[in-house]
VMD Tcl script that draws the C-alpha trace (Angstrom):
set ca {
  {12.27 -8.21 42.79}
  {14.43 -6.16 40.47}
  {17.61 -4.84 41.98}
  {17.85 -1.60 39.79}
  {15.77 1.04 38.03}
  {16.39 2.63 34.73}
  {16.89 6.38 35.35}
  {16.51 8.72 32.32}
  {16.68 12.56 32.57}
  {15.84 14.67 29.62}
  {16.42 18.45 29.27}
  {15.88 20.75 26.26}
  {19.47 20.08 25.40}
  {18.87 16.34 25.19}
  {19.16 13.20 27.31}
  {21.50 13.97 30.24}
  {21.29 10.69 32.07}
  {20.42 7.12 31.15}
  {21.67 4.50 33.61}
  {20.76 1.69 35.92}
  {20.51 2.81 39.52}
  {19.52 1.26 42.87}
  {17.56 4.25 44.20}
  {16.55 7.81 43.34}
  {15.55 10.62 45.68}
  {13.50 13.31 43.98}
  {12.54 16.91 45.09}
  {8.72 16.44 44.75}
  {6.25 19.13 45.04}
  {5.17 17.81 48.51}
  {8.69 17.03 49.64}
  {11.51 14.54 48.91}
  {10.54 11.13 47.79}
  {12.67 7.99 47.59}
  {12.08 5.75 44.61}
  {13.20 2.02 44.80}
  {12.69 -0.74 42.28}
  {9.06 -2.03 42.20}
  {7.70 1.41 43.09}
  {3.98 2.02 42.57}
  {3.46 3.78 39.17}
  {3.27 7.48 39.64}
  {3.38 10.70 37.70}
  {4.42 13.79 39.78}
  {5.75 17.35 39.50}
  {9.34 17.95 40.70}
  {10.52 21.31 42.01}
  {14.07 22.95 41.69}
  {16.34 21.11 44.03}
  {18.67 18.12 44.20}
  {18.33 14.53 42.96}
  {20.30 11.93 44.77}
  {21.11 8.77 42.80}
  {22.47 5.67 44.53}
  {24.48 3.58 42.03}
  {26.79 0.69 43.03}
  {26.42 1.66 46.74}
  {27.59 5.23 46.20}
  {25.49 8.38 46.12}
  {25.72 10.88 43.22}
  {24.07 14.32 43.10}
  {22.35 16.43 40.42}
  {20.86 19.86 40.60}
  {17.57 20.08 38.65}
  {15.05 22.69 37.69}
  {11.31 22.24 37.74}
  {9.77 19.48 35.75}
  {7.88 16.13 35.87}
  {8.75 12.58 36.79}
  {7.04 9.44 35.54}
  {7.72 6.40 37.76}
  {7.07 2.71 37.10}
  {8.29 -0.40 38.88}
  {11.53 -0.43 36.88}
  {11.88 3.07 35.34}
  {12.15 6.65 36.41}
  {11.83 9.16 33.56}
  {12.39 12.90 34.41}
  {11.67 15.83 32.04}
  {13.22 18.99 33.45}
  {14.55 22.40 32.33}
  {17.99 21.85 33.72}
  {20.03 18.96 35.20}
  {23.67 19.36 36.31}
  {25.69 16.54 37.77}
  {27.94 17.46 40.68}
  {30.85 15.61 38.98}
  {30.36 17.73 35.83}
  {29.84 21.03 37.56}
  {31.53 23.69 35.56}
  {31.00 27.31 36.84}
  {30.28 28.76 33.28}
  {28.04 25.86 32.35}
  {26.08 25.96 35.56}
  {25.52 29.79 35.09}
  {24.44 29.30 31.51}
  {21.99 26.48 32.43}
  {20.66 28.54 35.29}
  {20.04 31.53 33.01}
  {18.37 29.48 30.37}
  {16.08 27.90 33.05}
  {15.38 31.24 34.57}
  {14.35 32.54 31.10}
  {11.97 29.60 30.47}
  {10.54 30.04 33.98}
  {9.82 33.73 33.44}
  {8.02 32.88 30.21}
  {5.74 30.42 32.02}
  {5.47 31.73 35.58}
  {5.88 35.40 35.70}
  {8.66 37.34 37.49}
  {7.85 36.61 41.19}
  {7.42 32.78 40.79}
  {10.43 32.69 38.50}
  {12.52 34.41 41.26}
  {11.53 31.84 43.85}
  {12.34 28.89 41.46}
  {15.63 30.52 40.45}
  {16.58 30.87 44.21}
  {15.91 27.20 44.66}
  {18.03 26.34 41.68}
  {20.96 28.45 42.94}
  {20.73 26.76 46.35}
  {20.98 23.37 44.59}
  {23.97 24.42 42.57}
  {25.69 25.84 45.62}
  {25.07 22.67 47.45}
  {26.58 20.71 44.69}
  {29.69 22.97 44.59}
  {30.08 22.31 48.31}
  {29.82 18.53 47.85}
  {32.37 18.74 45.01}
  {34.82 20.59 47.24}
  {34.36 17.95 49.97}
  {35.42 15.19 47.60}
  {38.67 16.99 46.58}
}
mol new
graphics top color blue
foreach p $ca { graphics top sphere $p radius 0.5 }
foreach p [lrange $ca 0 end-1] q [lrange $ca 1 end] { graphics top cylinder $p $q radius 0.2 }
display resetview
């Protein structure tokens, strides 16, 4: 059994993550789901929220917008409007990414659904800010 998965996250700005990880927790449309090596192949929708990545025994966090995940036994590929690592959280960058995601959401979903998705994104970013403060 493989000990790691290849995690790749792609946004409109490009590939934001490409690394070997032990586990990934995704905000799926029906709730959180944990992905370990040798997972059953799956294609699913993800919702705005937080991705938890376990690498070398440590957990790392990312805020993500809506998107899709393709999962195989050794690979997790995520296509999303936005992905921000807690370690890289920059107030101006986070706000810029949120506004860009909100604009794309409005174009696809309409005003009410975009507002709900934007609220979920903001909760995720705030959660990451809290985690970042705890580490310092």
